[in-house]
C-alpha positions as CSV (number, residue, x, y, z in Angstrom):
1,M,103.7,-21.3,35.5
2,D,102.4,-22.9,38.7
3,E,100.1,-21.0,41.0
4,N,102.8,-21.3,43.8
5,D,105.1,-19.1,41.6
6,F,102.9,-16.1,42.1
7,E,103.8,-15.9,45.8
8,S,107.3,-14.9,44.8
9,V,106.4,-12.2,42.3
10,D,107.6,-8.8,43.5
11,P,104.8,-6.5,44.7
12,V,104.2,-3.3,42.7
13,D,102.8,0.0,43.6
14,P,99.1,-0.5,44.3
15,A,98.1,2.5,42.2
16,E,99.8,0.9,39.2
17,A,98.7,-2.7,39.9
18,V,94.9,-2.4,39.9
19,D,92.3,0.3,39.5
20,L,90.4,-0.8,42.5
21,K,93.2,0.0,44.9
22,D,92.8,3.7,44.1
23,L,89.4,3.5,45.7
24,I,90.7,2.5,49.1
25,D,92.2,5.0,51.6
26,D,95.6,3.9,52.9
27,D,94.7,4.9,56.4
28,D,91.4,3.1,56.3
29,S,92.4,0.1,58.5
30,D,88.9,-0.4,59.8
31,F,86.9,-1.2,56.6
32,E,83.3,-0.4,57.4
33,P,80.3,-1.8,55.4
34,M,79.7,1.7,54.0
35,D,83.2,1.8,52.7
36,E,82.6,-1.5,50.9
37,D,79.4,0.1,49.4
38,A,81.4,3.1,48.2
39,L,84.1,0.8,46.8
40,L,81.5,-1.3,45.0
41,A,79.8,1.8,43.5
42,A,83.1,3.3,42.3
43,A,84.2,-0.1,40.9
44,L,80.9,-0.4,39.0
45,V,81.5,3.0,37.5
46,A,85.0,2.0,36.5
47,V,84.0,-1.3,34.9
48,R,81.1,0.2,33.0
49,E,83.4,2.7,31.5
50,E,85.4,-0.3,30.2
51,F,82.7,-2.7,29.3
52,G,79.5,-0.7,29.1
53,E,76.3,-2.1,30.6
54,F,77.1,-5.7,31.7
55,D,74.0,-6.5,33.8
56,A,72.8,-8.8,31.1
57,D,76.1,-10.7,31.2
58,L,75.7,-11.2,34.9
59,A,72.1,-12.5,34.4
60,D,73.3,-15.0,31.8
61,M,76.0,-16.3,34.2
62,A,73.5,-16.7,37.1
63,S,72.6,-20.2,38.2
64,T,69.4,-22.0,37.1
65,A,68.3,-22.6,40.6
66,N,64.7,-22.1,41.6
67,L,63.4,-23.2,38.1
68,P,59.8,-24.4,38.0
69,V,59.6,-28.2,38.1
70,V,57.1,-30.1,35.8
71,A,56.5,-33.7,36.8
72,I,55.4,-36.2,34.1
73,V,53.3,-38.9,35.7
74,G,51.1,-41.7,34.5
75,R,50.8,-45.5,34.2
76,P,53.7,-47.6,32.8
77,N,54.2,-47.5,29.0
78,V,51.9,-44.7,28.2
79,G,54.7,-42.7,26.5
80,K,56.0,-40.5,29.3
81,S,59.7,-40.7,28.4
82,T,58.9,-40.2,24.7
83,L,56.9,-37.1,25.6
84,V,59.8,-35.9,27.8
85,N,62.2,-36.2,24.9
86,R,59.8,-34.2,22.7
87,M,59.5,-31.4,25.4
88,I,63.2,-31.0,26.0
89,G,64.0,-31.2,22.2
90,R,66.6,-34.0,22.5
91,R,66.7,-37.8,23.1
92,E,67.9,-38.2,26.7
93,A,65.3,-40.2,28.5
94,V,65.7,-44.0,27.8
95,V,62.8,-45.2,25.7
96,E,61.9,-48.8,24.9
97,D,58.6,-50.6,23.9
98,V,58.6,-52.4,27.3
99,P,56.8,-51.3,30.5
100,G,59.0,-50.3,33.4
101,V,62.1,-49.0,31.6
102,T,62.1,-45.8,33.7
103,R,62.4,-46.5,37.4
104,D,64.0,-43.5,38.9
105,R,63.0,-39.8,38.8
106,V,65.2,-38.0,36.3
107,S,65.2,-34.3,35.7
108,Y,66.0,-32.5,32.4
109,E,66.3,-28.8,31.7
110,A,63.8,-27.4,29.0
111,E,63.0,-24.0,27.5
112,W,59.9,-22.8,25.7
113,N,59.2,-19.3,24.5
114,G,62.0,-17.9,26.7
115,R,60.8,-19.7,29.9
116,K,63.2,-22.2,31.4
117,F,61.9,-25.1,33.6
118,L,62.8,-28.6,34.7
119,V,61.0,-31.6,33.3
120,M,60.9,-34.6,35.7
121,D,60.5,-38.0,34.1
122,T,59.1,-40.7,36.5
123,G,58.4,-44.4,36.6
124,G,55.0,-45.8,35.8
125,W,52.4,-45.5,38.7
126,E,50.5,-48.6,39.5
127,R,48.1,-49.6,42.3
128,N,48.6,-52.2,45.0
129,T,52.1,-53.1,43.9
130,R,54.9,-54.8,45.8
131,G,58.6,-54.9,45.6
132,I,60.4,-52.8,43.1
133,H,57.1,-51.7,41.5
134,A,56.0,-50.2,44.8
135,Q,59.2,-48.3,45.0
136,I,58.6,-46.9,41.5
137,A,55.1,-45.8,42.4
138,A,56.4,-44.2,45.6
139,Q,58.9,-42.2,43.6
140,A,56.2,-41.0,41.2
141,E,54.2,-39.9,44.2
142,R,57.3,-38.0,45.5
143,A,57.6,-36.3,42.1
144,I,54.1,-35.1,42.4
145,N,54.8,-33.6,45.8
146,E,58.1,-32.0,44.8
147,S,56.9,-30.4,41.5
148,D,55.2,-27.1,40.7
149,V,53.1,-28.4,37.8
150,I,51.9,-31.9,37.1
151,V,51.5,-33.3,33.6
152,F,49.3,-36.4,33.9
153,V,49.8,-38.7,30.8
154,V,47.0,-41.1,29.7
155,D,47.1,-43.4,26.6
156,A,44.5,-41.9,24.2
157,M,43.9,-45.3,22.5
158,V,43.3,-47.2,25.8
159,G,41.3,-44.5,27.7
160,A,41.0,-44.0,31.4
161,T,41.6,-47.0,33.7
162,T,41.0,-47.6,37.4
163,T,44.8,-46.9,37.9
164,D,44.4,-43.5,36.1
165,E,41.5,-42.6,38.4
166,S,43.7,-43.5,41.4
167,V,46.5,-41.2,40.1
168,V,43.9,-38.4,39.7
169,E,43.0,-38.7,43.5
170,V,46.7,-38.3,44.4
171,I,47.0,-35.3,42.1
172,R,44.0,-33.6,43.6
173,R,45.3,-34.1,47.1
174,S,48.6,-32.4,46.1
175,G,46.7,-29.2,45.2
176,K,49.2,-28.5,42.3
177,P,48.2,-27.3,38.9
178,A,47.6,-30.3,36.6
179,I,47.4,-30.7,32.9
180,L,45.8,-33.8,31.3
181,V,47.7,-35.1,28.3
182,A,46.4,-37.8,25.9
183,T,49.4,-39.4,24.3
184,K,49.7,-41.5,21.2
185,A,47.2,-39.2,19.5
186,D,48.8,-39.7,16.1
187,D,45.8,-38.8,13.9
188,H,42.4,-37.1,14.0
189,N,40.5,-40.2,15.1
190,A,42.8,-40.6,18.1
191,E,42.1,-36.9,19.0
192,L,38.4,-37.7,19.0
193,E,38.9,-40.6,21.3
194,A,40.8,-38.4,23.7
195,T,37.6,-36.3,24.4
196,A,36.4,-39.2,26.6
197,L,39.0,-38.2,29.1
198,W,37.0,-35.2,30.2
199,G,35.4,-37.6,32.6
200,L,38.6,-37.7,34.8
201,G,37.7,-34.2,36.0
202,L,41.1,-32.6,35.3
203,G,39.8,-30.3,32.6
204,E,40.4,-30.3,28.9
205,P,42.6,-33.2,27.6
206,H,45.5,-32.2,25.4
207,P,45.9,-34.7,22.6
208,V,49.6,-35.1,21.7
209,S,51.8,-37.4,19.8
210,G,55.2,-37.6,21.5
211,L,56.6,-39.7,18.7
212,H,55.7,-37.4,15.9
213,G,55.4,-34.1,17.8
214,R,51.8,-33.5,16.8
215,R,50.4,-30.6,19.0
216,S,53.4,-30.7,21.3
217,G,53.7,-26.9,20.9
218,D,50.2,-26.4,22.1
219,L,51.0,-28.5,25.2
220,L,54.1,-26.5,26.0
221,D,52.1,-23.3,25.6
222,A,49.6,-24.6,28.2
223,I,52.5,-25.6,30.6
224,V,54.2,-22.2,30.4
225,K,50.9,-20.4,31.2
226,V,50.7,-22.1,34.6
227,L,54.4,-22.0,35.6
228,P,55.1,-20.0,38.7
229,E,57.7,-17.3,38.6
230,T,59.9,-19.0,41.2
231,G,59.9,-22.8,41.3
232,S,61.2,-25.6,43.5
233,G,64.1,-26.5,41.2
234,Q,66.4,-25.9,44.2
235,S,65.9,-27.5,47.6
236,K,63.7,-25.4,49.8
237,E,65.1,-24.1,53.1
238,G,64.7,-26.8,55.7
239,A,64.0,-29.6,53.2
240,P,66.2,-32.7,53.2
241,R,69.4,-32.2,51.2
242,R,70.1,-34.7,48.4
243,V,73.2,-36.8,48.7
244,A,74.5,-39.1,45.9
245,L,76.6,-42.2,46.8
246,L,79.2,-42.7,44.1
247,G,82.0,-45.1,43.6
248,K,83.3,-48.1,41.7
249,P,81.3,-51.4,41.8
250,N,81.4,-53.3,45.0
251,V,83.0,-50.5,47.0
252,G,80.2,-50.6,49.6
253,K,77.7,-47.9,48.6
254,S,74.6,-50.0,49.3
255,S,76.1,-51.3,52.5
256,L,76.7,-47.8,53.6
257,L,73.1,-46.8,52.8
258,N,71.8,-49.8,54.8
259,A,74.1,-48.8,57.7
260,L,72.8,-45.2,57.7
261,A,69.2,-46.3,57.3
262,G,69.4,-48.9,60.1
263,S,67.9,-51.6,58.0
264,N,68.3,-53.5,54.7
265,R,66.8,-50.9,52.4
266,V,69.0,-51.9,49.4
267,V,69.9,-55.3,48.0
268,V,73.5,-56.0,48.9
269,D,75.6,-58.8,47.3
270,D,79.2,-59.7,47.0
271,V,78.8,-59.7,43.2
272,A,79.7,-56.3,41.8
273,G,77.0,-54.4,40.0
274,T,74.0,-55.5,42.1
275,T,72.6,-52.0,42.0
276,V,71.5,-50.9,38.5
277,D,69.0,-48.1,39.0
278,P,69.5,-45.2,41.5
279,V,67.7,-45.9,44.8
280,D,66.3,-42.9,46.8
281,E,66.1,-43.3,50.6
282,L,65.2,-40.8,53.3
283,V,67.7,-41.2,56.1
284,E,67.9,-39.6,59.5
285,I,71.3,-38.9,60.9
286,K,71.6,-37.1,64.3
287,D,68.0,-35.7,64.1
288,R,68.4,-34.4,60.5
289,L,66.8,-35.9,57.4
290,W,68.8,-36.5,54.2
291,W,67.8,-37.9,50.8
292,F,70.4,-40.5,49.9
293,V,70.6,-41.8,46.4
294,D,72.5,-45.1,46.0
295,T,73.8,-45.3,42.4
296,A,75.2,-48.0,40.2
297,G,78.9,-48.5,40.4
298,I,80.8,-46.8,37.6
299,R,83.1,-49.4,36.1
300,R,84.3,-47.4,33.1
301,R,83.7,-44.3,30.9
302,A,80.1,-44.1,29.6
303,K,81.4,-44.2,26.0
304,E,83.3,-47.4,26.7
305,A,80.4,-49.2,28.5
306,S,77.7,-51.2,26.7
307,G,74.3,-52.7,27.5
308,H,72.9,-52.1,30.9
309,E,76.2,-50.7,32.1
310,Y,75.9,-47.9,29.7
311,Y,72.4,-47.0,30.8
312,A,73.4,-47.5,34.5
313,T,76.2,-44.9,34.0
314,L,73.7,-42.5,32.4
315,R,71.3,-42.9,35.3
316,T,74.2,-42.4,37.8
317,Q,75.1,-39.1,36.1
318,A,71.4,-38.1,36.2
319,A,71.3,-38.9,39.9
320,L,74.4,-36.8,40.5
321,D,72.9,-33.9,38.6
322,R,69.8,-34.0,40.9
323,A,72.0,-34.2,44.1
324,E,73.5,-31.3,46.0
325,V,76.5,-33.1,47.5
326,A,78.2,-36.4,46.6
327,I,79.9,-38.9,48.8
328,V,82.6,-40.7,46.8
329,L,83.4,-44.0,48.4
330,V,86.9,-45.3,47.9
331,D,88.0,-48.8,48.9
332,A,90.7,-48.1,51.6
333,S,92.0,-51.7,51.4
334,E,93.0,-51.3,47.7
335,P,95.4,-48.8,46.0
336,L,93.7,-45.6,44.6
337,S,92.8,-46.2,41.0
338,E,92.4,-44.0,37.9
339,Q,88.7,-44.8,38.1
340,D,88.5,-43.4,41.7
341,Q,90.0,-40.2,40.4
342,R,87.8,-40.1,37.4
343,I,84.6,-40.3,39.6
344,I,85.9,-37.5,41.8
345,T,86.5,-35.4,38.7
346,M,83.0,-36.1,37.5
347,V,81.6,-34.7,40.8
348,I,83.7,-31.5,40.5
349,E,82.7,-31.0,36.9
350,S,79.1,-31.4,37.8
351,G,79.5,-28.6,40.4
352,R,78.4,-30.6,43.4
353,A,79.8,-30.4,46.9
354,L,82.2,-33.3,47.7
355,V,83.0,-35.6,50.6
356,I,85.4,-38.5,50.2
357,A,84.8,-41.5,52.4
358,F,87.5,-44.2,52.7
359,N,85.4,-47.4,53.2
360,K,86.4,-50.9,54.4
361,W,88.7,-49.3,57.0
362,D,88.3,-52.5,59.1
363,L,90.3,-54.3,56.4
364,T,93.3,-52.1,56.5
365,D,96.4,-52.5,58.7
366,E,99.1,-50.0,59.7
367,D,101.2,-50.7,56.6
368,R,98.2,-50.2,54.2
369,R,97.2,-47.0,56.0
370,G,100.7,-45.6,55.5
371,Y,100.6,-46.4,51.8
372,L,97.2,-44.8,51.6
373,A,98.4,-41.5,53.1
374,K,101.1,-41.3,50.5
375,E,98.6,-42.1,47.7
376,I,96.3,-39.4,48.9
377,D,99.1,-36.8,48.9
378,R,100.2,-37.9,45.4
379,D,96.9,-38.5,43.6
380,L,94.3,-36.3,45.5
381,A,96.4,-33.2,46.0
382,S,94.1,-31.2,43.7
383,V,91.1,-32.0,46.0
384,A,92.8,-31.3,49.3
385,W,89.8,-29.1,50.1
386,A,87.4,-32.0,50.2
387,P,86.5,-33.4,53.7
388,T,87.6,-37.0,54.2
389,V,86.1,-39.6,56.6
390,N,87.5,-43.1,57.3
391,I,84.6,-45.5,57.8
392,S,83.5,-49.1,57.7
393,A,80.0,-49.6,56.4
394,K,80.1,-53.2,57.5
395,T,80.9,-52.5,61.2
396,K,79.3,-48.9,61.1
397,R,82.6,-47.5,62.2
398,H,82.5,-43.6,62.1
399,V,79.5,-43.5,59.7
400,E,78.0,-40.9,62.0
401,K,80.9,-38.6,61.1
402,L,79.6,-38.3,57.6
403,A,76.8,-35.8,58.7
404,P,79.2,-33.1,60.0
405,A,81.3,-33.4,56.8
406,L,78.2,-33.1,54.6
407,E,77.0,-30.1,56.5
408,L,80.4,-28.4,56.2
409,A,80.5,-29.1,52.4
410,L,76.9,-27.8,51.8
411,D,77.3,-24.7,54.0
412,N,80.3,-23.7,51.9
413,W,78.5,-24.8,48.7
414,D,75.7,-22.3,49.4
415,S,77.9,-19.5,50.7
416,R,78.3,-16.1,49.2
417,I,80.9,-13.3,49.5
418,P,79.7,-9.7,49.5
419,T,80.8,-7.9,46.4
420,G,82.5,-5.2,48.3
421,A,84.5,-7.7,50.4
422,L,85.4,-9.6,47.2
423,N,86.8,-6.5,45.5
424,R,88.7,-5.6,48.6
425,F,90.2,-9.1,48.4
426,I,91.0,-8.7,44.7
427,A,92.7,-5.4,45.2
428,D,94.9,-6.6,48.0
429,L,95.8,-9.8,46.1
430,T,96.7,-8.2,42.8
431,A,98.7,-5.5,44.5
432,A,100.8,-8.0,46.3
433,H,100.9,-10.7,43.5
434,P,100.2,-9.1,40.1
435,H,99.6,-11.2,37.0
436,P,102.8,-11.7,35.0
437,L,103.3,-9.6,31.8
438,R,101.8,-11.1,28.6
439,G,103.1,-9.7,25.4
440,G,104.5,-6.7,27.2
441,K,101.2,-6.0,28.9
442,Q,99.9,-6.9,32.3
443,P,96.3,-8.1,32.6
444,R,94.4,-6.3,35.4
445,I,91.2,-7.3,37.2
446,L,88.9,-4.3,37.1
447,F,86.0,-5.8,39.0
448,G,84.8,-9.1,40.5
449,T,81.4,-10.4,41.7
450,Q,79.9,-13.7,42.8
451,V,77.3,-14.4,40.2
452,S,75.9,-17.5,41.9
453,A,76.2,-20.0,44.7
454,S,75.8,-23.8,44.6
455,P,78.6,-23.9,43.6
456,P,80.3,-20.5,44.3
457,T,80.9,-19.0,40.8
458,F,82.8,-15.8,40.4
459,A,83.0,-13.5,37.4
460,L,86.1,-11.4,36.9
461,F,86.1,-8.4,34.5
462,T,89.7,-8.1,33.2
463,T,91.8,-6.1,30.7
464,G,93.4,-9.3,29.4
465,F,93.3,-13.1,29.6
466,L,94.3,-14.5,33.0
467,E,96.5,-17.6,32.8
468,A,95.2,-20.9,34.2
469,G,97.9,-20.9,36.8
470,Y,96.9,-17.4,38.0
471,R,93.2,-18.5,38.2
472,R,94.2,-21.5,40.3
473,F,96.3,-19.1,42.5
474,I,93.2,-16.9,42.9
475,E,91.1,-20.0,43.8
476,R,93.6,-21.1,46.4
477,R,93.7,-17.7,48.0
478,L,89.9,-17.6,48.0
479,R,89.9,-20.8,50.0
480,E,92.6,-19.6,52.4
481,D,90.6,-16.3,53.1
482,F,87.0,-17.5,52.9
483,G,87.0,-21.2,53.4
484,F,85.0,-23.1,50.8
485,D,86.0,-26.5,52.2
486,G,84.0,-29.2,50.4
487,T,82.9,-27.3,47.4
488,P,84.4,-26.6,43.9
489,I,84.9,-23.0,42.9
490,R,84.2,-21.7,39.4
491,I,85.9,-18.6,38.0
492,V,84.8,-17.2,34.7
493,M,86.3,-14.2,32.9
494,R,84.9,-11.3,30.9
495,V,87.9,-9.9,29.0
496,R,87.7,-6.4,27.6
497,E,87.6,-6.3,23.9
498,K,90.4,-4.5,22.1
499,R,89.5,-1.0,21.2
500,S,89.8,0.0,17.6
501,R,92.4,2.7,16.9
502,R,91.2,5.9,15.3
């Protein structure tokens, strides 16, 4: 059954359709905030009678925003990524016995002794560098400034170098808690060598073997002790929002970043695949700063890619995970492809806000624009809520219109609906368009609440399973009543367990 079919379902008596409707007076046309509070209190009583205490369920469904961030910094090839893999308990960071494999800042979620936090892997920090190495060092310095705790990694077998001493100066200026780690301490002799690192002035060195896991638990205990209760895992109010530029190879992502930045910040070439690693750039648009991340073009599914394409796809996904909103660039001069739709789906599944930009508009004529409109209606109907902008990165046509579209998408991405207003919406909706009968029974929604924003996520406590079509119908009506342009919506269910018959 399609969600449009629910519009034609005959309405039923509100008292029979949903329990929440009984809590609303028929003559209460002016619904005051106190009435919503009363509705919420009565709804909570009703749902607890059905489900018992469910506060723990709501806490589990809450977002992982505001997690503490632990930055892993140090010289190239001292074992930072190996240590990251050990800390998070899985092999995600790319590791190779060659300096400079990691170039971008990549965050991973970790947990130790019940405390969750984000681990940020960084590129190697070097002094007096130029070109790409200077960019890597700059990103490592940004990681220090954006983190809550700094883990400074030094090679125990090499000892402290002048570069290490320079990093210590940067760490001290940041004022953040710092933990000194001596990696590659694979045996007792290496642990004795690590004692020489006391001279760096960062306190006791923690000898660890990232490869074998030796003393990694002690390090995690030390990290958890200095973690703040609320971290910077989510962008702070007023801080630049993070925007990921996604699209197929050679669609114009780097050209757009250069157009927005006003200079050649990124290498641009007619050969597809020029960008391999994500490139961070602070861009000002109409007096507002944004962090833009130019990513490698996604040519195919990650499991079908090989070599540097495979790792570039992984890094692009990591850059998307760190972003808050994504601009998906589509070549307006060519027909919409399956890969374009796959990239849009990737953004939605990641829970990021979405703006679609049709680039190379200067290469389209009237005929092509007509075909494009039909392709959008046919292939992008499921994301009609996403703002679209027609631009030309080469001529800078309408690139300034991206800022209002980004602001709209992020405002809705961060938005919340009061629980009382949400349950009023659910009561009215289910009274007018109840769920169809399933097995002779009609599932009812007892209670609803928004468990998190970024993206808006709603939990519905029900007496039975809600069909996918009905959930899409609820999503569509949520968008009609509350907006949510530019953001995906997630709806999760808590279905009442069957009661045993006595």
